[in-house]
C-alpha positions, -999 to +999 in steps of 0.1 A: +002-003-004+017+035-005+016+057+014+001+082-006-033+064+005-028+083+039-019+112+052-013+121+088-048+144+089-066+120+071-098+101+097-120+073+083-152+087+079-191+081+073-191+096+034-161+073+021-176+033+013-170+006+044-137-008+058-122+009+017-079+003+012-080+033+032-092+030+062-083-001+062-046+009+059-058+035+085-064+007+105-033-012+100-009+013+109-028+026+142-028-016+151+012-021+140+018+012+165+002-001+197+019-029+188+045-016+188+040+007+222+030-024+237+062-037+237+082-016+240+069-005+275+071-045+275+112-044+265+117-012+294+095-030+320+122-062+312+151-041+312+137-021+345+133-055+357+165-076+354+181-042+367+170-042+399+194-047+430+179-085+433+204-089+469+175-067+498+185-077+533+153-061+547+127-085+545+105-057+539+121-038+512+128-079+495+086-077+505+081-048+485+100-056+455+085-094+454+048-072+454+062-052+422+078-086+405+040-098+402+024-064+398+046-061+368+046-098+359+003-100+356+005-066+334+029-081+307+002-112+308-026-084+300-004-069+275+001-100+263-034-112+253-037-081+242-009-086+215-028-118+202-061-101+198-041-069+181-029-098+153-062-113+148-072-082+143-044-073+113-055-111+100-091-098+101-075-068+082-059-090+056-090-116+050-116-091+042-132-099+077-120-057+097-144-037+109-176-067+108-194-078+139-187-115+146-225-125+154-245-103+127-223-094+097-233-057+105-204-033+102-189-022+133-190+019+138-160+038+132-164+048+161-161+018+177-132+009+158-115+042+164-118+037+204-116-005+201-095-010+170-097-051+175-134-047+187-151-080+172-188-074+181-217-039+172-220-021+201-257-038+202-241-071+198-211-065+228-242-054+250-263-082+244-233-104+253-230-081+292-267-085+294-262-121+287-229-127+305-250-106+336-275-130+335-256-164+344-232-148+363-259-142+389-273-173+388 
């Protein structure tokens, strides 16, 4: 895809055909930038954890360090899952299903995709899904 299709100020609008080449490339770049941010943050976290002095003579310092490490590892696990969702969204861009609701096949609103580019359900389908989850969780 050539760089001329997307300029810096481009934002998808309802006035153009849904998921045309320009919109797909816009969301591809958005997802790739998000993934790179997560990977960079993960590398920085790992470097910080590795450089931290593990030899804490004080038990409170050691406990605090272990708590920090546990929090960081949970955050990295969430990041790993998010990268997996980003990769799945990039796959949907490649196979032409990106931007369409998995349940209804209808287009997901550009506003929703802008806010959550990994979305797989329209707002209506997501709300239905959450309502059903609540009903079964209350049992």
